[in-house]
mmCIF file as gemmi writes it, N, C-alpha and C atoms, coordinates in Angstrom:
data_model
loop_
_atom_site.group_PDB
_atom_site.id
_atom_site.type_symbol
_atom_site.label_atom_id
_atom_site.label_alt_id
_atom_site.label_comp_id
_atom_site.label_asym_id
_atom_site.label_entity_id
_atom_site.label_seq_id
_atom_site.pdbx_PDB_ins_code
_atom_site.Cartn_x
_atom_site.Cartn_y
_atom_site.Cartn_z
_atom_site.occupancy
_atom_site.B_iso_or_equiv
_atom_site.pdbx_formal_charge
_atom_site.auth_seq_id
_atom_site.auth_asym_id
_atom_site.pdbx_PDB_model_num
ATOM 1 N N . MET Axp A 1 ? -31.176 -8.7 16.108 1 0 ? 1 A 1
ATOM 2 C CA . MET Axp A 1 ? -30.424 -7.558 16.585 1 0 ? 1 A 1
ATOM 3 C C . MET Axp A 1 ? -31.341 -6.326 16.419 1 0 ? 1 A 1
ATOM 4 N N . ASN Axp A 2 ? -31.51 -5.583 17.485 1 0 ? 2 A 1
ATOM 5 C CA . ASN Axp A 2 ? -32.38 -4.369 17.446 1 0 ? 2 A 1
ATOM 6 C C . ASN Axp A 2 ? -31.425 -3.172 16.966 1 0 ? 2 A 1
ATOM 7 N N . LYS Axp A 3 ? -32.12 -2.027 16.734 1 0 ? 3 A 1
ATOM 8 C CA . LYS Axp A 3 ? -31.43 -0.888 16.238 1 0 ? 3 A 1
ATOM 9 C C . LYS Axp A 3 ? -30.292 -0.395 17.231 1 0 ? 3 A 1
ATOM 10 N N . ASP Axp A 4 ? -30.687 -0.491 18.484 1 0 ? 4 A 1
ATOM 11 C CA . ASP Axp A 4 ? -29.669 0.002 19.532 1 0 ? 4 A 1
ATOM 12 C C . ASP Axp A 4 ? -28.408 -0.811 19.501 1 0 ? 4 A 1
ATOM 13 N N . GLN Axp A 5 ? -28.616 -2.15 19.361 1 0 ? 5 A 1
ATOM 14 C CA . GLN Axp A 5 ? -27.427 -3.002 19.344 1 0 ? 5 A 1
ATOM 15 C C . GLN Axp A 5 ? -26.538 -2.766 18.09 1 0 ? 5 A 1
ATOM 16 N N . LYS Axp A 6 ? -27.192 -2.459 16.999 1 0 ? 6 A 1
ATOM 17 C CA . LYS Axp A 6 ? -26.474 -2.227 15.716 1 0 ? 6 A 1
ATOM 18 C C . LYS Axp A 6 ? -25.776 -0.825 15.803 1 0 ? 6 A 1
ATOM 19 N N . ASP Axp A 7 ? -26.296 0.135 16.529 1 0 ? 7 A 1
ATOM 20 C CA . ASP Axp A 7 ? -25.705 1.442 16.546 1 0 ? 7 A 1
ATOM 21 C C . ASP Axp A 7 ? -24.545 1.48 17.662 1 0 ? 7 A 1
ATOM 22 N N . LYS Axp A 8 ? -24.569 0.538 18.529 1 0 ? 8 A 1
ATOM 23 C CA . LYS Axp A 8 ? -23.525 0.564 19.671 1 0 ? 8 A 1
ATOM 24 C C . LYS Axp A 8 ? -22.116 0.606 19.07 1 0 ? 8 A 1
ATOM 25 N N . PRO Axp A 9 ? -21.74 -0.237 18.122 1 0 ? 9 A 1
ATOM 26 C CA . PRO Axp A 9 ? -20.314 -0.158 17.664 1 0 ? 9 A 1
ATOM 27 C C . PRO Axp A 9 ? -19.994 1.253 17.066 1 0 ? 9 A 1
ATOM 28 N N . GLU Axp A 10 ? -20.906 1.822 16.404 1 0 ? 10 A 1
ATOM 29 C CA . GLU Axp A 10 ? -20.748 3.141 15.786 1 0 ? 10 A 1
ATOM 30 C C . GLU Axp A 10 ? -20.587 4.189 16.908 1 0 ? 10 A 1
ATOM 31 N N . LEU Axp A 11 ? -21.39 4.114 17.909 1 0 ? 11 A 1
ATOM 32 C CA . LEU Axp A 11 ? -21.257 5.069 19.085 1 0 ? 11 A 1
ATOM 33 C C . LEU Axp A 11 ? -19.94 4.868 19.779 1 0 ? 11 A 1
ATOM 34 N N . GLU Axp A 12 ? -19.505 3.548 19.955 1 0 ? 12 A 1
ATOM 35 C CA . GLU Axp A 12 ? -18.21 3.355 20.581 1 0 ? 12 A 1
ATOM 36 C C . GLU Axp A 12 ? -17.047 3.876 19.738 1 0 ? 12 A 1
ATOM 37 N N . LEU Axp A 13 ? -17.178 3.768 18.418 1 0 ? 13 A 1
ATOM 38 C CA . LEU Axp A 13 ? -16.171 4.359 17.53 1 0 ? 13 A 1
ATOM 39 C C . LEU Axp A 13 ? -16.097 5.841 17.685 1 0 ? 13 A 1
ATOM 40 N N . GLN Axp A 14 ? -17.286 6.499 17.695 1 0 ? 14 A 1
ATOM 41 C CA . GLN Axp A 14 ? -17.364 7.992 17.841 1 0 ? 14 A 1
ATOM 42 C C . GLN Axp A 14 ? -16.769 8.388 19.199 1 0 ? 14 A 1
ATOM 43 N N . LEU Axp A 15 ? -17.048 7.643 20.242 1 0 ? 15 A 1
ATOM 44 C CA . LEU Axp A 15 ? -16.563 7.924 21.627 1 0 ? 15 A 1
ATOM 45 C C . LEU Axp A 15 ? -15.025 7.824 21.558 1 0 ? 15 A 1
ATOM 46 N N . ASN Axp A 16 ? -14.496 6.841 20.917 1 0 ? 16 A 1
ATOM 47 C CA . ASN Axp A 16 ? -13.021 6.628 20.895 1 0 ? 16 A 1
ATOM 48 C C . ASN Axp A 16 ? -12.353 7.826 20.144 1 0 ? 16 A 1
ATOM 49 N N . ILE Axp A 17 ? -13.001 8.265 19.07 1 0 ? 17 A 1
ATOM 50 C CA . ILE Axp A 17 ? -12.486 9.404 18.356 1 0 ? 17 A 1
ATOM 51 C C . ILE Axp A 17 ? -12.498 10.659 19.221 1 0 ? 17 A 1
ATOM 52 N N . VAL Axp A 18 ? -13.531 10.891 19.912 1 0 ? 18 A 1
ATOM 53 C CA . VAL Axp A 18 ? -13.691 12.134 20.742 1 0 ? 18 A 1
ATOM 54 C C . VAL Axp A 18 ? -12.679 12 21.852 1 0 ? 18 A 1
ATOM 55 N N . GLU Axp A 19 ? -12.508 10.847 22.48 1 0 ? 19 A 1
ATOM 56 C CA . GLU Axp A 19 ? -11.506 10.766 23.536 1 0 ? 19 A 1
ATOM 57 C C . GLU Axp A 19 ? -10.098 10.98 23.067 1 0 ? 19 A 1
ATOM 58 N N . LYS Axp A 20 ? -9.735 10.531 21.866 1 0 ? 20 A 1
ATOM 59 C CA . LYS Axp A 20 ? -8.478 10.779 21.265 1 0 ? 20 A 1
ATOM 60 C C . LYS Axp A 20 ? -8.255 12.286 20.953 1 0 ? 20 A 1
ATOM 61 N N . LYS Axp A 21 ? -9.32 12.967 20.502 1 0 ? 21 A 1
ATOM 62 C CA . LYS Axp A 21 ? -9.215 14.377 20.275 1 0 ? 21 A 1
ATOM 63 C C . LYS Axp A 21 ? -9.045 15.128 21.6 1 0 ? 21 A 1
ATOM 64 N N . LEU Axp A 22 ? -9.72 14.704 22.648 1 0 ? 22 A 1
ATOM 65 C CA . LEU Axp A 22 ? -9.561 15.337 23.94 1 0 ? 22 A 1
ATOM 66 C C . LEU Axp A 22 ? -8.108 15.178 24.442 1 0 ? 22 A 1
ATOM 67 N N . ALA Axp A 23 ? -7.554 13.981 24.315 1 0 ? 23 A 1
ATOM 68 C CA . ALA Axp A 23 ? -6.199 13.677 24.752 1 0 ? 23 A 1
ATOM 69 C C . ALA Axp A 23 ? -5.222 14.553 23.969 1 0 ? 23 A 1
ATOM 70 N N . GLU Axp A 24 ? -5.454 14.697 22.714 1 0 ? 24 A 1
ATOM 71 C CA . GLU Axp A 24 ? -4.503 15.486 21.874 1 0 ? 24 A 1
ATOM 72 C C . GLU Axp A 24 ? -4.626 16.932 22.258 1 0 ? 24 A 1
ATOM 73 N N . LEU Axp A 25 ? -5.782 17.45 22.475 1 0 ? 25 A 1
ATOM 74 C CA . LEU Axp A 25 ? -6.007 18.799 22.926 1 0 ? 25 A 1
ATOM 75 C C . LEU Axp A 25 ? -5.332 19.052 24.252 1 0 ? 25 A 1
ATOM 76 N N . LYS Axp A 26 ? -5.48 18.189 25.189 1 0 ? 26 A 1
ATOM 77 C CA . LYS Axp A 26 ? -4.921 18.398 26.511 1 0 ? 26 A 1
ATOM 78 C C . LYS Axp A 26 ? -3.374 18.312 26.424 1 0 ? 26 A 1
ATOM 79 N N . SER Axp A 27 ? -2.882 17.547 25.506 1 0 ? 27 A 1
ATOM 80 C CA . SER Axp A 27 ? -1.388 17.486 25.329 1 0 ? 27 A 1
ATOM 81 C C . SER Axp A 27 ? -0.795 18.804 24.876 1 0 ? 27 A 1
ATOM 82 N N . ARG Axp A 28 ? -1.584 19.559 24.196 1 0 ? 28 A 1
ATOM 83 C CA . ARG Axp A 28 ? -1.19 20.902 23.702 1 0 ? 28 A 1
ATOM 84 C C . ARG Axp A 28 ? -1.518 22.054 24.619 1 0 ? 28 A 1
ATOM 85 N N . TRP Axp A 29 ? -2.168 21.682 25.707 1 0 ? 29 A 1
ATOM 86 C CA . TRP Axp A 29 ? -2.727 22.755 26.706 1 0 ? 29 A 1
ATOM 87 C C . TRP Axp A 29 ? -1.522 23.494 27.291 1 0 ? 29 A 1
ATOM 88 N N . PRO Axp A 30 ? -1.473 24.838 27.115 1 0 ? 30 A 1
ATOM 89 C CA . PRO Axp A 30 ? -0.358 25.608 27.721 1 0 ? 30 A 1
ATOM 90 C C . PRO Axp A 30 ? -0.57 25.716 29.269 1 0 ? 30 A 1
ATOM 91 N N . SER Axp A 31 ? 0.517 25.981 29.908 1 0 ? 31 A 1
ATOM 92 C CA . SER Axp A 31 ? 0.452 26.252 31.369 1 0 ? 31 A 1
ATOM 93 C C . SER Axp A 31 ? -0.171 27.558 31.643 1 0 ? 31 A 1
ATOM 94 N N . HIS Axp A 32 ? -0.076 28.529 30.793 1 0 ? 32 A 1
ATOM 95 C CA . HIS Axp A 32 ? -0.6 29.846 31.024 1 0 ? 32 A 1
ATOM 96 C C . HIS Axp A 32 ? -1.218 30.372 29.728 1 0 ? 32 A 1
ATOM 97 N N . SER Axp A 33 ? -2.052 31.369 29.875 1 0 ? 33 A 1
ATOM 98 C CA . SER Axp A 33 ? -2.638 32.017 28.75 1 0 ? 33 A 1
ATOM 99 C C . SER Axp A 33 ? -3.291 31.069 27.714 1 0 ? 33 A 1
ATOM 100 N N . VAL Axp A 34 ? -4.328 30.377 28.161 1 0 ? 34 A 1
ATOM 101 C CA . VAL Axp A 34 ? -5.089 29.446 27.272 1 0 ? 34 A 1
ATOM 102 C C . VAL Axp A 34 ? -5.944 30.261 26.44 1 0 ? 34 A 1
ATOM 103 N N . GLN Axp A 35 ? -5.876 29.979 25.181 1 0 ? 35 A 1
ATOM 104 C CA . GLN Axp A 35 ? -6.713 30.735 24.23 1 0 ? 35 A 1
ATOM 105 C C . GLN Axp A 35 ? -8.177 30.313 24.348 1 0 ? 35 A 1
ATOM 106 N N . PRO Axp A 36 ? -9.098 31.341 24.174 1 0 ? 36 A 1
ATOM 107 C CA . PRO Axp A 36 ? -10.595 30.96 24.368 1 0 ? 36 A 1
ATOM 108 C C . PRO Axp A 36 ? -10.993 29.833 23.359 1 0 ? 36 A 1
ATOM 109 N N . LYS Axp A 37 ? -10.437 29.786 22.191 1 0 ? 37 A 1
ATOM 110 C CA . LYS Axp A 37 ? -10.803 28.715 21.242 1 0 ? 37 A 1
ATOM 111 C C . LYS Axp A 37 ? -10.459 27.36 21.837 1 0 ? 37 A 1
ATOM 112 N N . MET Axp A 38 ? -9.364 27.224 22.563 1 0 ? 38 A 1
ATOM 113 C CA . MET Axp A 38 ? -9.025 25.953 23.071 1 0 ? 38 A 1
ATOM 114 C C . MET Axp A 38 ? -9.995 25.599 24.231 1 0 ? 38 A 1
ATOM 115 N N . VAL Axp A 39 ? -10.372 26.54 24.979 1 0 ? 39 A 1
ATOM 116 C CA . VAL Axp A 39 ? -11.396 26.276 26.029 1 0 ? 39 A 1
ATOM 117 C C . VAL Axp A 39 ? -12.764 25.834 25.424 1 0 ? 39 A 1
ATOM 118 N N . SER Axp A 40 ? -13.149 26.525 24.468 1 0 ? 40 A 1
ATOM 119 C CA . SER Axp A 40 ? -14.319 26.19 23.757 1 0 ? 40 A 1
ATOM 120 C C . SER Axp A 40 ? -14.303 24.78 23.088 1 0 ? 40 A 1
ATOM 121 N N . ASP Axp A 41 ? -13.168 24.436 22.452 1 0 ? 41 A 1
ATOM 122 C CA . ASP Axp A 41 ? -12.985 23.039 21.914 1 0 ? 41 A 1
ATOM 123 C C . ASP Axp A 41 ? -13.082 22.031 22.998 1 0 ? 41 A 1
ATOM 124 N N . LEU Axp A 42 ? -12.397 22.317 24.102 1 0 ? 42 A 1
ATOM 125 C CA . LEU Axp A 42 ? -12.417 21.381 25.263 1 0 ? 42 A 1
ATOM 126 C C . LEU Axp A 42 ? -13.875 21.179 25.731 1 0 ? 42 A 1
ATOM 127 N N . GLU Axp A 43 ? -14.631 22.223 25.944 1 0 ? 43 A 1
ATOM 128 C CA . GLU Axp A 43 ? -16.003 22.096 26.402 1 0 ? 43 A 1
ATOM 129 C C . GLU Axp A 43 ? -16.819 21.294 25.419 1 0 ? 43 A 1
ATOM 130 N N . ASP Axp A 44 ? -16.662 21.65 24.133 1 0 ? 44 A 1
ATOM 131 C CA . ASP Axp A 44 ? -17.462 20.943 23.105 1 0 ? 44 A 1
ATOM 132 C C . ASP Axp A 44 ? -17.168 19.419 23.088 1 0 ? 44 A 1
ATOM 133 N N . LEU Axp A 45 ? -15.908 19.063 23.091 1 0 ? 45 A 1
ATOM 134 C CA . LEU Axp A 45 ? -15.515 17.644 23.14 1 0 ? 45 A 1
ATOM 135 C C . LEU Axp A 45 ? -15.998 16.948 24.416 1 0 ? 45 A 1
ATOM 136 N N . GLU Axp A 46 ? -15.871 17.615 25.532 1 0 ? 46 A 1
ATOM 137 C CA . GLU Axp A 46 ? -16.398 16.976 26.783 1 0 ? 46 A 1
ATOM 138 C C . GLU Axp A 46 ? -17.88 16.803 26.745 1 0 ? 46 A 1
ATOM 139 N N . GLU Axp A 47 ? -18.617 17.686 26.197 1 0 ? 47 A 1
ATOM 140 C CA . GLU Axp A 47 ? -20.059 17.542 26.059 1 0 ? 47 A 1
ATOM 141 C C . GLU Axp A 47 ? -20.418 16.39 25.127 1 0 ? 47 A 1
ATOM 142 N N . GLU Axp A 48 ? -19.722 16.343 24.042 1 0 ? 48 A 1
ATOM 143 C CA . GLU Axp A 48 ? -19.956 15.231 23.071 1 0 ? 48 A 1
ATOM 144 C C . GLU Axp A 48 ? -19.629 13.87 23.679 1 0 ? 48 A 1
ATOM 145 N N . ARG Axp A 49 ? -18.447 13.836 24.423 1 0 ? 49 A 1
ATOM 146 C CA . ARG Axp A 49 ? -18.07 12.602 25.08 1 0 ? 49 A 1
ATOM 147 C C . ARG Axp A 49 ? -19.125 12.193 26.09 1 0 ? 49 A 1
ATOM 148 N N . ASP Axp A 50 ? -19.643 13.118 26.872 1 0 ? 50 A 1
ATOM 149 C CA . ASP Axp A 50 ? -20.607 12.798 27.935 1 0 ? 50 A 1
ATOM 150 C C . ASP Axp A 50 ? -21.931 12.273 27.262 1 0 ? 50 A 1
ATOM 151 N N . LEU Axp A 51 ? -22.29 12.887 26.157 1 0 ? 51 A 1
ATOM 152 C CA . LEU Axp A 51 ? -23.508 12.525 25.456 1 0 ? 51 A 1
ATOM 153 C C . LEU Axp A 51 ? -23.388 11.044 24.947 1 0 ? 51 A 1
ATOM 154 N N . LEU Axp A 52 ? -22.214 10.791 24.324 1 0 ? 52 A 1
ATOM 155 C CA . LEU Axp A 52 ? -22.007 9.421 23.8 1 0 ? 52 A 1
ATOM 156 C C . LEU Axp A 52 ? -21.953 8.362 24.924 1 0 ? 52 A 1
ATOM 157 N N . ARG Axp A 53 ? -21.383 8.761 26.018 1 0 ? 53 A 1
ATOM 158 C CA . ARG Axp A 53 ? -21.343 7.805 27.218 1 0 ? 53 A 1
ATOM 159 C C . ARG Axp A 53 ? -22.795 7.534 27.644 1 0 ? 53 A 1
ATOM 160 N N . ARG Axp A 54 ? -23.61 8.604 27.707 1 0 ? 54 A 1
ATOM 161 C CA . ARG Axp A 54 ? -25.046 8.434 28.156 1 0 ? 54 A 1
ATOM 162 C C . ARG Axp A 54 ? -25.794 7.504 27.177 1 0 ? 54 A 1
ATOM 163 N N . LEU Axp A 55 ? -25.527 7.666 25.853 1 0 ? 55 A 1
ATOM 164 C CA . LEU Axp A 55 ? -26.226 6.894 24.855 1 0 ? 55 A 1
ATOM 165 C C . LEU Axp A 55 ? -25.72 5.425 24.92 1 0 ? 55 A 1
ATOM 166 N N . LEU Axp A 56 ? -24.497 5.197 25.298 1 0 ? 56 A 1
ATOM 167 C CA . LEU Axp A 56 ? -24.009 3.822 25.318 1 0 ? 56 A 1
ATOM 168 C C . LEU Axp A 56 ? -24.442 3.137 26.674 1 0 ? 56 A 1
ATOM 169 N N . ASP Axp A 57 ? -24.571 3.923 27.723 1 0 ? 57 A 1
ATOM 170 C CA . ASP Axp A 57 ? -24.915 3.298 29.069 1 0 ? 57 A 1
ATOM 171 C C . ASP Axp A 57 ? -25.974 4.271 29.712 1 0 ? 57 A 1
ATOM 172 N N . PRO Axp A 58 ? -27.191 4.093 29.321 1 0 ? 58 A 1
ATOM 173 C CA . PRO Axp A 58 ? -28.248 5.109 29.792 1 0 ? 58 A 1
ATOM 174 C C . PRO Axp A 58 ? -28.715 4.899 31.234 1 0 ? 58 A 1
ATOM 175 N N . ARG Axp A 59 ? -28.004 4.158 32.061 1 0 ? 59 A 1
ATOM 176 C CA . ARG Axp A 59 ? -28.508 3.966 33.438 1 0 ? 59 A 1
ATOM 177 C C . ARG Axp A 59 ? -28.73 5.234 34.167 1 0 ? 59 A 1
């Protein structure tokens, strides 16, 4: 087993956690007057999710 194969379960776990955080944040998303902190959190989580996806499937 190479290092990439060993790290894959950890990356999948991190991706799962980030996706749960995104779902939780979106469930609290107000219809109007979104606070800048929420927008920033959303952007950060989406960037982290996209990075993890690229690491798991670098095609």
